[in-house]
C-alpha positions, 0 to 999 in steps of 0.5 A: 685070709681074714679073721674068722667070725667070732663066737658070740653069746646071748645079745653080743654083736660083732662090728666090722669096718670097711672103706666105703670106696673100696669095700676093703676090710679094716682092722681095729686100727683102721688099717687094711686087713691083709692077714688073719692075725689082724683083728677085724671084728670087735665084739660088743655086749649089745647092739646099742653100744655097737651102734654108738661105737660105729657112729664114733668111728664114722664121725672120726673118719667119714670114709669108713662104713660099719656093719653090725652082725648078730650071732647068726651072722645076720646083718643088723645094721649097716652104718655110713656117713649117710645114715648116722 
């Protein structure tokens, strides 16, 4: 089980982290998400702020990839070390 997709309003977006090699979802502490009590989605007020956060996460750990979703769960950005 994993945390349910959050309810987003207006221009809010959700950022999800995962390990590049395995695709395993990570929580906000970059630990393997194994139950629904772990927070795997981080909500941002806009895409620009989420992109900056994703870039900082990946610069700190190149084995992490990030996906940014809109309120309709559509993928807006897929960020890896290769497309910073």
